C-alpha positions as CSV (number, residue, x, y, z in Angstrom):
1,M,32.7,-35.3,-5.1
2,T,31.9,-32.9,-8.0
3,P,33.7,-29.5,-8.0
4,A,30.3,-27.8,-7.4
5,A,29.6,-29.9,-4.4
6,A,33.1,-29.3,-3.1
7,R,32.3,-25.6,-3.1
8,G,29.2,-26.3,-1.0
9,R,26.8,-25.8,-3.9
10,P,24.8,-28.8,-5.4
11,A,25.7,-29.5,-9.0
12,Q,22.2,-28.9,-10.3
13,E,20.8,-26.5,-7.7
14,D,17.5,-24.8,-8.6
15,P,17.7,-21.0,-7.8
16,N,14.4,-21.4,-5.9
17,D,15.6,-24.4,-3.8
18,Y,15.9,-22.1,-0.7
19,G,13.0,-19.7,-1.5
20,V,12.6,-16.6,-3.6
21,N,13.5,-14.3,-0.6
22,L,17.1,-15.5,-0.5
23,A,18.2,-13.7,-3.7
24,L,16.8,-10.4,-2.3
25,A,18.4,-10.6,1.1
26,S,21.2,-8.6,2.6
27,V,23.2,-10.6,5.3
28,L,25.9,-9.6,7.8
29,V,28.2,-12.4,9.0
30,I,29.8,-11.8,12.4
31,D,32.5,-14.3,13.6
32,D,36.0,-13.9,14.9
33,E,37.2,-17.1,13.0
34,P,38.3,-16.1,9.4
35,G,37.7,-19.7,8.2
36,M,34.1,-19.6,9.3
37,R,33.5,-16.1,7.9
38,N,35.0,-17.1,4.5
39,F,32.9,-20.3,4.5
40,L,29.6,-18.4,5.1
41,V,30.4,-15.7,2.6
42,K,31.3,-18.3,0.0
43,I,28.0,-20.1,0.6
44,L,25.8,-17.1,0.8
45,G,27.6,-14.6,-1.6
46,P,26.4,-16.1,-4.9
47,R,22.8,-16.6,-3.6
48,C,22.1,-13.3,-1.8
49,K,21.9,-9.7,-2.9
50,R,24.6,-8.5,-0.5
51,V,26.8,-10.2,2.1
52,E,29.2,-8.4,4.4
53,Q,31.4,-9.7,7.2
54,A,32.7,-8.5,10.5
55,S,35.4,-10.1,12.7
56,S,34.4,-8.5,16.0
57,C,31.4,-7.0,17.8
58,R,32.9,-3.6,17.5
59,E,33.3,-3.8,13.8
60,A,29.8,-5.2,13.4
61,G,28.4,-2.2,15.3
62,D,30.2,0.2,13.0
63,I,28.8,-1.6,10.0
64,L,25.3,-1.5,11.3
65,D,25.6,2.3,12.0
66,Q,26.1,2.7,8.2
67,A,23.9,0.0,6.6
68,H,20.7,-2.0,7.2
69,F,20.6,-5.8,6.9
70,D,17.7,-8.2,6.6
71,L,19.6,-10.9,8.6
72,V,22.6,-11.2,10.9
73,I,24.4,-14.5,11.3
74,L,26.1,-14.2,14.7
75,D,28.7,-16.3,16.5
76,N,28.1,-16.5,20.2
77,I,31.6,-17.2,21.6
78,M,33.9,-14.3,20.7
79,P,36.9,-12.6,22.5
80,E,35.4,-9.3,23.5
81,K,31.9,-10.5,24.6
82,T,29.4,-13.1,23.7
83,G,27.2,-12.6,20.7
84,L,24.1,-12.6,22.9
85,D,25.5,-9.9,25.2
86,W,26.3,-7.8,22.1
87,L,22.8,-8.4,20.7
88,E,21.2,-7.2,23.9
89,E,23.3,-4.0,23.7
90,Q,22.4,-3.4,20.1
91,R,18.7,-3.6,20.8
92,H,19.0,-0.5,23.0
93,V,20.4,1.6,20.1
94,G,18.3,0.1,17.3
95,F,18.7,-3.4,15.9
96,F,16.3,-4.2,13.0
97,A,17.6,-7.4,11.5
98,D,16.5,-11.0,12.2
99,T,19.3,-13.1,13.8
100,I,20.7,-16.6,13.5
101,L,23.0,-17.6,16.3
102,I,25.8,-20.1,15.5
103,T,27.7,-21.8,18.3
104,A,29.7,-24.9,19.2
105,Y,28.5,-24.8,22.8
106,A,24.8,-25.2,23.4
107,D,23.1,-25.6,26.7
108,L,19.7,-24.8,28.1
109,D,20.7,-21.4,29.6
110,T,22.1,-20.3,26.2
111,A,19.0,-21.4,24.4
112,I,16.7,-19.5,26.9
113,K,18.9,-16.4,26.7
114,A,18.8,-16.6,22.8
115,L,15.0,-16.7,22.8
116,R,14.7,-13.8,25.2
117,A,17.1,-11.8,23.0
118,G,14.8,-12.4,20.0
119,V,17.1,-14.8,18.1
120,T,15.2,-16.3,15.1
121,D,17.1,-19.6,14.8
122,F,19.9,-21.5,16.5
123,V,22.5,-23.5,14.4
124,L,25.1,-25.8,16.1
125,K,28.7,-26.0,14.8
126,P,29.9,-27.8,12.8
127,F,27.2,-27.5,10.1
128,R,27.0,-28.2,6.4
129,A,26.2,-25.7,3.7
130,N,22.6,-26.9,3.2
131,Q,21.9,-26.6,7.0
132,I,22.8,-22.9,7.1
133,L,21.1,-22.2,3.8
134,N,17.9,-23.8,5.1
135,A,18.1,-21.8,8.4
136,V,18.6,-18.6,6.4
137,A,15.7,-19.4,4.1
138,R,13.4,-20.2,7.0
139,A,14.3,-17.0,8.8
140,L,13.6,-14.9,5.7
141,D,10.4,-16.7,5.0
142,R,9.2,-16.0,8.6
143,K,10.3,-12.4,8.3
144,Y,8.2,-11.8,5.2
145,L,5.3,-13.8,6.5
146,R,5.2,-11.6,9.6
147,R,5.3,-8.5,7.4
148,E,2.4,-9.8,5.2
149,N,0.3,-10.7,8.3
150,Y,1.0,-7.3,9.9
151,L,0.0,-5.5,6.7
152,L,-3.1,-7.6,6.3
153,R,-4.2,-6.8,9.8
154,H,-3.6,-3.1,9.1
155,A,-5.7,-3.2,5.9
156,L,-8.6,-5.0,7.6
157,S,-8.5,-2.6,10.6
158,E,-8.7,0.4,8.2
159,G,-11.5,-1.2,6.1
160,G,-9.1,-1.2,3.2
161,Q,-11.0,-4.0,1.4
162,A,-13.7,-1.5,0.3
163,A,-11.1,0.5,-1.7
164,R,-9.6,-2.4,-3.7
165,G,-11.8,-1.9,-6.7
166,R,-10.9,-0.8,-10.2
167,L,-10.9,2.7,-11.6
168,L,-14.1,2.3,-13.6
169,G,-15.7,4.5,-16.2
170,N,-15.1,5.9,-19.7
171,S,-16.1,9.5,-19.1
172,E,-13.7,12.2,-20.3
173,P,-12.6,13.2,-16.7
174,I,-11.8,9.6,-15.6
175,Q,-10.0,9.0,-18.9
176,A,-7.8,12.0,-18.2
177,V,-7.0,10.6,-14.8
178,R,-6.0,7.2,-16.4
179,E,-3.8,9.0,-18.9
180,M,-2.0,10.8,-16.2
181,L,-1.6,7.6,-14.1
182,G,0.0,6.0,-17.2
183,K,2.5,8.7,-17.5
184,L,3.4,8.6,-13.8
185,A,3.5,4.8,-13.4
186,P,7.2,4.2,-14.4
187,M,8.5,7.1,-12.3
188,P,9.4,7.3,-8.6
189,T,7.7,10.7,-8.3
190,S,5.4,11.5,-5.4
191,V,1.8,12.2,-6.3
192,L,-0.8,14.2,-4.4
193,F,-4.4,13.1,-5.0
194,T,-7.0,15.7,-4.1
195,G,-10.8,15.8,-4.4
196,A,-13.9,15.5,-2.3
197,S,-14.6,12.5,-0.1
198,G,-15.8,9.4,-2.0
199,T,-14.2,10.3,-5.4
200,G,-11.9,7.3,-5.4
201,K,-8.5,8.8,-4.4
202,E,-7.3,5.5,-2.8
203,I,-8.5,3.5,-5.8
204,A,-6.6,5.8,-8.1
205,A,-3.5,5.4,-5.9
206,R,-3.8,1.6,-6.0
207,T,-4.2,1.8,-9.7
208,L,-1.0,3.8,-10.0
209,H,0.8,1.2,-7.8
210,G,-0.5,-1.7,-9.9
211,M,0.8,0.0,-13.1
212,S,4.3,0.6,-11.7
213,D,7.3,-1.7,-11.4
214,R,6.5,-2.0,-7.6
215,A,3.2,-3.8,-8.3
216,E,4.4,-7.1,-6.7
217,K,5.5,-5.2,-3.6
218,P,3.3,-4.0,-0.7
219,F,0.8,-1.2,-1.1
220,V,0.1,0.3,2.3
221,A,-2.7,2.9,2.7
222,I,-2.7,4.8,6.0
223,N,-5.7,7.0,7.1
224,C,-3.9,9.6,9.1
225,A,-7.2,10.8,10.6
226,A,-8.0,7.3,11.9
227,I,-4.9,7.0,14.1
228,S,-4.8,8.9,17.4
229,P,-2.2,11.8,17.4
230,E,-0.5,10.1,20.4
231,R,0.2,6.9,18.3
232,I,0.7,8.1,14.8
233,A,4.5,8.6,15.1
234,E,4.9,5.0,16.5
235,E,2.6,3.6,13.8
236,L,4.5,5.3,11.0
237,F,8.1,5.2,12.1
238,G,8.2,2.4,14.6
239,V,9.7,2.4,18.1
240,V,12.6,0.9,20.0
241,E,12.2,0.6,23.8
242,G,15.1,-1.2,25.4
243,E,16.0,-4.8,24.6
244,S,12.5,-6.3,25.0
245,H,10.3,-4.2,22.8
246,R,10.7,-3.2,19.1
247,M,7.8,-2.3,16.8
248,D,8.6,-1.9,13.1
249,G,6.5,1.0,11.7
250,L,4.3,0.9,8.7
251,L,7.0,2.7,6.6
252,L,9.5,-0.1,7.2
253,H,6.8,-2.8,6.5
254,A,6.0,-1.1,3.2
255,D,9.7,-1.0,2.2
256,G,10.1,-1.6,-1.5
257,G,6.5,-0.8,-2.3
258,T,4.2,2.1,-2.2
259,L,2.8,4.1,0.8
260,L,-0.3,6.2,0.6
261,L,-0.9,8.7,3.4
262,D,-4.6,9.6,3.2
263,E,-5.9,12.6,5.0
264,V,-2.4,13.9,5.2
265,A,-3.6,17.3,6.3
266,Q,-4.5,15.7,9.7
267,L,-0.9,15.0,10.7
268,S,0.4,16.9,13.7
269,E,3.2,19.5,13.4
270,N,5.8,17.1,14.9
271,V,4.9,14.3,12.6
272,Q,4.9,16.6,9.6
273,A,8.5,17.6,10.5
274,A,9.6,14.0,10.8
275,L,7.9,13.1,7.5
276,L,9.7,15.9,5.7
277,R,13.0,14.5,6.9
278,V,12.1,11.0,5.7
279,L,11.1,12.4,2.2
280,E,14.3,14.3,1.9
281,D,16.7,11.7,3.3
282,K,15.0,8.5,2.3
283,R,15.8,7.2,5.8
284,I,13.7,6.7,8.9
285,R,14.7,6.8,12.6
286,P,12.3,4.8,14.8
287,L,11.4,6.5,18.1
288,G,14.1,5.7,20.7
289,S,16.6,4.5,18.1
290,E,20.1,5.9,17.6
291,R,20.2,4.4,14.1
292,E,18.5,5.3,10.9
293,I,17.2,2.8,8.3
294,P,17.4,3.4,4.6
295,L,14.1,3.3,2.9
296,N,13.0,2.4,-0.7
297,L,9.5,3.7,-0.9
298,R,7.2,5.5,-3.3
299,F,5.1,8.1,-1.4
300,L,1.6,9.0,-2.5
301,F,-0.6,11.4,-0.6
302,A,-4.3,12.1,-0.5
303,T,-6.6,14.8,1.0
304,N,-10.0,16.3,0.7
305,A,-8.8,19.5,2.4
306,D,-7.5,22.7,0.9
307,L,-3.8,22.4,1.6
308,K,-3.0,25.9,0.4
309,Q,-5.4,27.3,2.9
310,A,-4.0,25.0,5.6
311,V,-0.6,26.4,4.8
312,A,-1.9,30.0,4.9
313,E,-3.5,29.3,8.3
314,G,-0.3,27.7,9.7
315,R,-1.8,24.2,10.1
316,F,0.4,22.6,7.5
317,R,4.1,23.1,6.8
318,A,4.8,25.1,3.6
319,D,8.0,23.1,3.0
320,L,6.2,19.8,3.3
321,Y,3.4,21.0,1.0
322,H,5.8,21.9,-1.7
323,R,7.6,18.6,-1.2
324,I,4.5,16.4,-1.7
325,N,2.8,18.6,-4.3
326,V,5.1,17.5,-7.2
327,V,2.2,16.2,-9.3
328,N,-1.4,16.9,-8.3
329,I,-4.3,14.7,-9.6
330,E,-7.7,16.1,-8.9
331,M,-10.3,13.4,-8.7
332,P,-13.6,14.4,-10.4
333,R,-16.9,14.4,-8.6
334,L,-19.4,11.8,-9.7
335,K,-21.7,14.5,-11.0
336,E,-18.9,15.5,-13.3
337,R,-18.7,12.0,-14.8
338,K,-22.4,11.0,-14.9
339,E,-21.8,8.8,-17.9
340,D,-20.1,6.4,-15.5
341,I,-23.0,6.0,-13.0
342,V,-24.7,3.2,-14.8
343,E,-21.5,1.1,-15.2
344,L,-20.7,1.7,-11.5
345,A,-24.2,0.8,-10.3
346,A,-24.1,-2.4,-12.3
347,L,-20.7,-3.4,-10.9
348,F,-21.7,-2.6,-7.3
349,M,-24.9,-4.6,-7.8
350,S,-22.9,-7.6,-9.0
351,E,-20.4,-7.3,-6.1
352,F,-23.0,-7.1,-3.4
353,V,-25.1,-9.9,-4.8
354,K,-22.1,-12.2,-4.6
355,S,-20.7,-11.0,-1.3
356,L,-24.0,-10.9,0.6
357,G,-25.6,-13.9,-1.1
358,M,-28.8,-12.0,-1.8
359,Q,-31.1,-11.4,-4.8
360,A,-30.2,-8.8,-7.3
361,L,-32.5,-5.8,-7.8
362,E,-33.7,-5.0,-11.3
363,L,-31.7,-2.1,-12.9
364,N,-34.4,-1.1,-15.4
365,E,-34.4,2.0,-17.6
366,E,-36.4,4.1,-15.0
367,V,-34.1,3.2,-12.1
368,L,-31.0,3.9,-14.2
369,L,-32.4,7.3,-15.4
370,K,-33.1,8.3,-11.8
371,L,-29.6,7.3,-10.7
372,S,-28.1,9.3,-13.6
373,R,-30.1,12.4,-12.8
374,Y,-29.2,12.5,-9.1
375,D,-26.3,14.8,-8.0
376,W,-24.5,12.4,-5.7
377,P,-23.0,14.8,-3.2
378,G,-21.3,11.8,-1.5
379,N,-19.8,10.8,-4.9
380,V,-18.9,7.1,-5.7
381,R,-19.0,6.1,-2.0
382,E,-22.6,7.3,-1.8
383,L,-23.6,5.3,-4.9
384,R,-21.9,2.2,-3.5
385,N,-23.6,2.6,-0.1
386,L,-27.0,3.1,-1.8
387,I,-26.7,-0.1,-3.8
388,E,-25.5,-2.1,-0.8
389,R,-28.4,-0.8,1.4
390,S,-30.9,-1.5,-1.4
391,V,-29.7,-5.1,-1.9
392,I,-30.0,-5.7,1.9
393,L,-33.5,-4.2,2.1
394,G,-34.6,-5.9,-1.1
395,A,-35.8,-2.6,-2.8
396,F,-34.6,0.8,-3.9
397,P,-35.8,3.8,-2.0
398,D,-38.8,5.6,-3.5
399,E,-36.7,8.3,-5.1
400,F,-34.8,5.7,-7.2
401,A,-37.4,3.0,-7.6
402,G,-39.0,2.4,-11.1
403,S,-40.9,-0.2,-13.0
404,G,-39.4,0.1,-16.5
405,R,-39.9,-2.3,-19.4
406,V,-36.2,-2.9,-20.1
407,S,-33.6,-4.1,-17.7
408,G,-30.2,-5.8,-17.5
409,A,-27.6,-5.3,-20.2
410,Q,-30.2,-4.0,-22.6
411,A,-31.1,-1.1,-20.3
412,I,-27.5,-0.3,-19.8
413,E,-26.2,-0.6,-23.4
414,T,-29.2,0.3,-25.7
415,L,-28.1,3.4,-27.6
416,E,-31.5,5.1,-27.2
417,L,-31.5,4.8,-23.5
418,V,-27.8,5.8,-23.2
419,E,-28.7,8.9,-25.3
420,Q,-31.7,9.7,-23.1
421,R,-29.7,9.5,-19.9
422,H,-27.0,11.7,-21.3
423,I,-29.4,14.4,-22.6
424,M,-31.3,14.4,-19.3
425,A,-28.0,14.8,-17.4
426,V,-27.0,17.7,-19.5
427,L,-30.4,19.3,-19.1
428,D,-30.2,18.9,-15.4
429,A,-26.8,20.5,-15.4
430,C,-28.3,23.5,-17.3
431,G,-31.2,23.9,-14.9
432,G,-33.6,22.7,-17.6
433,N,-32.5,25.4,-20.1
434,R,-33.0,23.5,-23.4
435,A,-31.2,26.1,-25.6
436,E,-28.1,25.9,-23.4
437,A,-28.3,22.1,-23.3
438,A,-28.5,22.0,-27.1
439,R,-25.4,24.2,-27.3
440,R,-23.5,21.9,-25.0
441,L,-24.6,18.8,-26.8
442,G,-23.8,20.4,-30.2
443,V,-27.3,19.8,-31.6
444,A,-30.2,22.0,-32.7
445,R,-32.7,23.2,-30.1
446,K,-35.4,21.4,-32.0
447,T,-33.6,18.1,-31.6
448,V,-33.7,18.4,-27.8
449,D,-37.4,19.5,-28.0
450,R,-38.2,16.5,-30.1
451,K,-36.5,14.0,-27.8
452,C,-38.1,15.4,-24.7
453,A,-41.5,15.2,-26.4
454,A,-40.9,11.6,-27.2
455,W,-40.1,10.9,-23.6
456,G,-43.2,12.7,-22.4
457,L,-41.3,15.7,-20.9
């Protein structure tokens, strides 16, 4: 036997033999036999992020009061009480780890009791190193698969797919947003996104997450206005109800990643107070739990409400407002970035043609000019909805329809048409005042007059 094999580790073990989750895991070993504890710590220690041990149920409870673990390996037969009895007690006060039960005595009653107690896996003594490593890897894989499924269901229930696009456009306001996101990306700082509905606050938040070192971790967006006030605390922080019911909240599921609380102004006073404690302590206490859980999260916030006014009116806590308003990014309205309308319209057209399996509509110079001159009170969301509706109906509404001679990339990119759309947008912003438009454009009034005459205006 090679020295490596004698230590319980294969001579040429691949770090990924037992899955990528093993190296990130924190494990607590509970066994009254020193030899078994030492064996498990020796096997798991080099492969896991953190491994601790307890020689009794009492010691294990004290450790869990101070720290959170992804997985507990629990011996069933111990002097004070059985591991399963201890596990049932712990679920009353807050037990948030998955559990592997190890025992030399297995019978049907023990197996049934283990299942009822929520044990993840069952390993019989004596066992080899690879058996316990496989059991640990399976438990961790299931744990993270449950998390991914839960977050996917949450995203689908919130309609999150619609906000997974890119932060498009090259206008000055959107470039300023990108520059600020680039500065903030490597930092843990909380960010407050403000702006009217439909301006892309969630997309900007997703972009920030994607630029950060948390990009491979979960991004969880929560619309606070879409969850009933009676359920919002449970959804966010989780709940513990006796030994049979435990629901991990969205904050715990997002651990390690980024959490966006959209429409944060809609939170009730009680939830605002609980959220403030979480932001200050970086720990959460699920409803009904006596224990807190450390949290590694970047918090982002979004609202279309005037939070200063909400504070003045007593609807939003002043201390919470100052805690979340570290950096404020104001998302520009679409009418403030009209140069981006054509690019956005072309992208949405391409997306809906693919997703709906329908014929593309012609984006000719007349249609694009009308799109560029419209004010878009509903911002990017209104433009997106217009394109989707038009593709479904097979035609643009009359106010946007046109029969131009140029379409496709030529209509979008030709310098003369780009210039026309820009000048007309500036003229619209000036209420048709050509002198003011010329001043804003930095050209002579005669230049604007000449262009308008050539366009038949």
